[in-house]
N, C-alpha and C positions, 0 to 999 in steps of 0.2 A: 195707021195702025200697027203696021208689020214692026216701026222701029220701036213702039212701044211695049210688044210681043216680046223683041230682040234685048230690048234691055231688063224684062220681068224676068225670062228665061237666065240670062246671064247672073243677076242676081239672084236668083234662086239656086245656081249651080255654085255660088261663091258661098250661100248660105250652107248648103248640102256640104260640101269639101271641109269649112270651118266646122262644123258638126263631128267631122269625121277626123278634126285633130290638123287640118293641113291648112296651112296660112298663106296669105297672098302675100309674095314678099316686097319689103318697103325698098320704096326708091331711096337711092344715096342719098347722104344728108350732109350738107355743107354745117361744117364746126369750126369754131373759132373762139374757144373759151378761155379763160386768164381765172384761176381762183386762188385766193389768199388764203393763209390759216394757220393751224398749227399743229406739230407733231410731238409725240413724244415716243420715247424707245427705251423699253427694260431691257436688261440682262441679267442672266442668271446662269452662272456664278458674274458677279462682278468682273468689268474689265480692268485687266492690271497691265502691266507693261511686258508681261511675258504672254506670248500669243498661247491660246487654249478653247477647245471648245467653249461655244458659248451659245446658250438658248437666247433667242432675242424676240420680241413681240414689239411689233411698232403699229401705231393707230395714229390717225390723224382726221381735222374738224376742218372742213373749208368753206368760208363765207366771208364774205360775198363770193360769186363767181360772176363775172360781168362776160358780154359778148353775145353769139349768137348760137345754138337758140335760145330765146329769151327766157323761156319757161325752165331754166335750170338757174337757180340761184344760190347752192350749196350743194355741199356733198360731203361722203366720210369714207374712210377705207381703213384697211388692215394687212398685215401680213406677218407670217411669223416662220422661223426656222431653227438653224443651230449651223453655226459656220465657225471656224477657227478665228477668234478678234482679239485686239490687245489695244491698249490706248497709243502706240506707235506712232510717228507723223506721219507715214505712207503705209497703209495697210497693203497687203498681198491683195489677191484675188476678193473682190468685195463679194458678198452673196447678192444675187439677182433673183429672189422668188418673187413670183407674180404678184401684183397687188389690185386685189379687188376693191373697186371703188362702185359705193352706193348713191345715185344721184338724187336729187329733191323731188324728181319728177317720178320717181319708185323704178326708176330703171338702174341697170348694172354695167359696169364697163371691166374686163379685166387687161390690165395693164401689163407688158413682159418687157421690162428694161433690157436694153440691148447692149449702151455703153453705160459705163457707169464710170466716175472718178470721186474716192472717197478719201479722205485725210481725218485723221483722228487725231490732232493735238491734243495732248494732255485728258484725253478721254472724249473729247467733244467731238462732233461730228459735223463736217464739211461734205455734203454730197449732192452731184448732178449727175441724173438718170437721164436718158433720151432712151425712148421706146417706142410702142407700138401697142394700140389696143388689138388684141387677139379674139375678144370674142364679146358680146353685147353689144351696147350703145356704142355707136361711132366705131364700129367697126373700121379697121386698116385706118383710122386716124394716129398721124406724130404725136408724141408727148414729151415732154420734158418738166422733170420735175428738180426744184431746187431747194435743199434742207442746211438749215444751219441749227444744230440742236447743242444745246450749252447745259456745262454741270457747273454746281456751285461748289463742289468740294475739289480743290486744286490739288490736294496730296492724296485724293484716292486710288489712283493708279498706283501708286508706291506702298498704299494698305490695305484696307477693304476691299479695294476695286469699284469700278463707276457700275451703279445698278442703274442708272435712271438718267435720260439727259430729256430736254426739250427744247423746243423754239419754232422759228417761224417756217412756213413751206409756202412755195409757189408753184402751181400746176397749170402749163399750160396744155390745151388740146386742141389739134389743128387737123382738118381736113377740107382743103377747099375742090369743089368740082369744076 
């Protein structure tokens, strides 16, 4: 009978604390996900061969996601900012704003890229980012995002500027306990 009373007291305490806004800490979670999808980026003003401040907006849809945990089947993400950009072959310092990912189970993660390699041949974007999840679901997990964004107006860098690009993306998230 003492064991039942102890369990009942523990549950009552947990319910009381959760009603006050405290939550029990979640155990660390193993994650090994690979998500395939598409990404688009828009630029204003359009990128030309002359470096200039450009506002950018990036959005992505990831489906399917495969791996563990099994309940995460897709995701979406977005980010925006301003940076000196151009259509040059090798860009200078690539912008690395945080990326907010919304998973199919309703949770979110914020990825902070730490290592970025970007090339922009004739306005197309080939980008490889490694980083870490700094808040939300899968906190502390390592990430790699590989993006190839193509543009269809090959003369846009020397005329009106490249205003949008799109193409395939792969996001890998890994944290093994």
